[in-house]
N, C-alpha and C positions, 0 to 999 in steps of 0.2 A: 375455286380454290386459287386460280391465277391472282385473285386479289390478295388472297393471304399470303402468297408468296411474295408480291410484291412489296406487302406490308412488312414481311419478312427482313427483303434487303434493304428497306428503310431503316429499320432498327440497326441492322448491320453497320449502314453507312454512318448514322447517328454516332454509333460507338466509336467509329473510327476516326472522325470530327474530333470528339472530345477528349480521345487519346491524342492527337496531333496537337492541339491545343496546349493541355496539361503538361505535355512533353516538352514544348516549346518554352513554358514558364517555369517548369520546374529544372530543366537543364541550364537556364540562363540565371535561375536563383544561386544555384551550386557554382557556377562561374564567377558569381558577381557581377558579371556583365550586362548589368539591365539595360545601358545604352544600345546594346547587340538587339534588343528584342524585335522581330519584325512586326510591329504594331498593328500594319495595313496587312499583312497577311493573316494575321490572328483575327483580324476584325472581317475578314472577307470569309473565313471559315465561322464566325459565329453567325455571321448572316445566313451561310449555307445552313448550319445548326437550326436555326429560327426556322428557316423554310421546310427544312426535313421534319421537323417538330409539327408544324401547320400540316403539314400534308398525314402525318402519322393520325392528327387527331381528325383530320377528313377522313379517313379510313377506318379510326374506331366507330364512329357514328354511323357509318356504312355496315360494319361487320355483323349487326342483327338482323339486317334485311339481306344478306349473304347467305349467311348461316340459315335464316328461314327459308329462303327460297332453294336451298340445297337440303332440308328437313322439313318439311311441311309440319312436321309432328311437334315441331318448335312455335307455339302458340302466342302470339302477344297477349297483353294483357286486355280486359273487358272495355275498358275507356279507351284505349290504343284503338281497337278495333273499329269503336263506334265514330270516332274522328275521323281514321282514315279511309273507311267507307264511300263511295263513290259510284254512281253509276258507269258502269263499264260497257261500252258498246262495240267494241274493236277489240278484236282477240288472234291468239296465234292460232294457226293451223296445227293443235295439239288436242288428242282424245284425253277426255277424263274415264275414270273408272267405276266401277258401282260403289266401292268403297267412300270414295269422295261423295256421291249421290247420297249414298245411305246417312253420310255424316248430314247435309243441309236438310235431308227428311226428316232426321232425327231433332235437330235444331226448329224446326219447323212445326213438328209434333210437341215441341217443350213449351210454345208460346200460351199464353192466358186465354181461357175460353168462358165465356158465359154461363154459369150454370155447370160448368165441366160437361158440355154436351158433345164438345168435338167435332162439328159439323163440316170440318174440312176433309176435303180427298185431292191427294195429289197424283195428277199423269205425269209420268217422266216421259220426255221425246229424247231419243238419241238417233233414230233413223233419220238420215240426210234428206230422204225424199219427203217425210213428215216435217222437219222443220222448215225445208224451202216452202211448204206450202203454208206453214203458220207464219212465216215473214211475211206472205199477202194478205195478211187479216185485216192490218192498215197501215196507216203513214208511219204509225209509231213501232210498226213490227221488226221492220226491215232487216234489224240486225242479226235478228233468232237464225237466218241461214246460213252464218257466218260462226254460227255457236256451236260448242260443242255438246251442249246439252240444252233444254229447256225443261222448267218445270211447271206446268197449269195450274195454278193454285185455284181452288174450284170448292163452293160451299154447296151442301146437301141440304137442301130447305125441308128434307123429311126429319132430318135429324134437328133437333133444338127447339130454342122458341118460335110460335109463330111470327115472327117478325122479319126485320133485314139484320138482325144481331148477326148472322153467319157473315155480314160483311166486314163486321169488327174483329171477329175472331179469326178470319181468315187473313187479314190485313197484318194481325199482331203477325201469324203464324209467316208470311213474307217477309216482315221485316227479320225475322228472326234468320230465315233462309239467305238474305242479303247479308246479313251480318257474319253468318257460319260461312260464307263463301269468302269474305275479306279476310276472316281468321286464318283460313287454309291456303290462301294465296290464290284465289280465284277472283273474277269478275263478274259482275252480276249487274241487271237492270231489270227494272218492275216495268213492265210493259201494260197498260190499263187496260182491259177489255169491257167489263162488265156496265159502267157508263156509256158505251157506245154499242146501241141496238144493233146494226149491220155486223161490227165485229163479233158480237156475241153469238148471233147466229149462225156467222161463219164459225168460229171454232167449236161451237156445239155440235156441229153438225158434223167437221173433220173430225175430231176426237171421238164421236158418237156417243155423247152425254146423254143420261137419262132426260127426261122432259123437266124434273126436278132438283135437276143440279146445275148451277152455272158458273161460268168461268169467271173469276173476279181478275184475273192477270194470267199473263204469261212471262217468267222470271227467264231472261235468256243469260245463259252463264257459260263462259270460257276462260282459258288464262288470257289473261290481259297484255296488251304489247307495252304498257307503261304510259301510252299517251294520256290518258285521263288521269285529273289529278284530284284529291277531296279540294272542298270548298270550306273556309271558314266562313259558318251561316251564324256566328255569334252576333246577336242585335239586343242590346241593351232597351230599344224604344218598344220590342215586344213584349215587356215583362212588366206586371204590376202586383205590387205588392197588397196583400190585403184584399185589394178593390179595386175596379178599373178607376 
């Protein structure tokens, strides 16, 4: 709201400067005394005017971000979300609510899945003691202790094909969760578990997972501090047309 008030003040100041410039020119025009026009004064006002226009341009580019922060129901378009997504490991000390978590879970369950088997299972963690314990799973999970919540994306090997296709299904679900978090103003990071034997055993024990259920990852979630920024990963050398 402070930014919007500031923007309003800039607009009023611009109108005032325009009025003063035109008053100076018009008053001289009707008096037929053009030699008396204070050109230096007018140029200074024009310089101020250009500065204010630049400021208002900067503010207008920030307005969508301001409004989005104030109203998380304003969701950016899909491509903006995709390109703004980043791994967020630093969070504000601010709790999440169940509605936000449900949005993320619904996004996860909207992912593609081989044969429509949906072998995914999601363990939602908000208890601080459990978050602290899970942060000890590996060197890459330390940020979980400062997160508002975490979601362990697991695969139930009793469901679906008799192979590790569940890894692909749960990976697609995980990416959906990461994008949904970005879309509603949260920050998240995927911490890998499954490919590491010791972290897998540790997480299975901590979460009480059945023998046939494996943790693919733990997604750490919270309100971002704003320190982490998206990266431009576009690289044409990674692209081949028709064949290698």
